[in-house]
C-alpha positions in Angstrom: -15.5 -4.1 2.8 -12.0 -4.6 4.3 -9.0 -2.5 3.3 -10.8 -0.1 1.0 -9.0 3.2 0.7 -9.1 6.5 -1.2 -6.3 6.8 -3.8 -4.4 9.5 -5.7 -5.5 12.2 -3.3 -3.9 14.0 -0.4 -5.7 12.0 2.3 -3.3 10.1 4.6 -6.2 8.8 6.9 -8.2 7.6 3.9 -5.2 6.1 2.0 -3.9 4.2 5.0 -4.7 0.6 6.0 -6.2 -0.2 9.4 -6.4 -3.5 11.2 -9.8 -5.1 10.8 -9.7 -6.5 14.3 -8.5 -3.6 16.6 -8.7 -0.6 14.2 -5.1 0.5 14.6 -3.3 1.9 11.6 -1.1 -0.8 10.1 0.2 0.8 6.8 0.4 4.6 6.6 0.3 6.1 3.1 0.5 9.6 1.8 0.3 9.7 -2.0 3.3 7.5 -3.1 5.1 7.6 0.3 4.8 4.9 2.9 5.0 6.1 6.5 4.6 4.1 9.6 4.5 0.3 9.1 2.9 -1.6 11.9 2.9 -5.1 10.6 5.1 -8.0 11.5 7.1 -9.7 8.7 4.3 -12.1 8.0 1.6 -9.5 7.9 0.2 -9.5 11.5 -0.9 -6.4 13.3 1.7 -5.4 15.9 -1.1 -4.3 18.2 -3.3 -7.4 18.4 -1.6 -10.0 16.2 -4.5 -10.3 13.7 -3.5 -11.5 10.3 -3.9 -9.0 7.5 -4.8 -10.4 4.0 -1.9 -10.0 1.5 1.6 -11.1 0.7 4.2 -9.7 3.0 8.0 -10.0 3.1 9.1 -7.9 6.0 9.0 -4.1 6.3 9.1 -1.9 3.2 12.3 -0.5 1.8 13.2 3.2 1.7 12.5 3.9 -1.9 10.4 6.9 -1.1 8.3 8.9 -3.7 10.4 8.1 -6.7 8.3 7.8 -9.9 9.1 5.4 -12.7 9.0 6.4 -16.3 6.3 4.8 -18.4 6.7 4.5 -22.2 3.4 4.1 -24.1 4.8 4.5 -27.6 4.4 1.2 -29.5 2.5 -0.4 -26.6 -0.5 -1.1 -28.8 1.3 -1.4 -32.1 0.4 -5.1 -32.5 -3.3 -4.4 -32.0 -3.6 -1.5 -34.4 -4.6 -3.8 -37.4 
């Protein structure tokens, strides 16, 4: 299975994405933080030029670990009948 990763745990090696062709790290993750980004703008490994599955639009921004509020109140109100 390509691009499987652990999630929601403190495991940078297990959360990161690795190139399926050369094995180099392409997207480093640590919880909600993105670290090193080793893909071209169109999603190719900078080490071997292998295309990574996905939709890419250049490098990530610098939004960091910010969390977004989620409001669940009233989410299922229409289905409560």
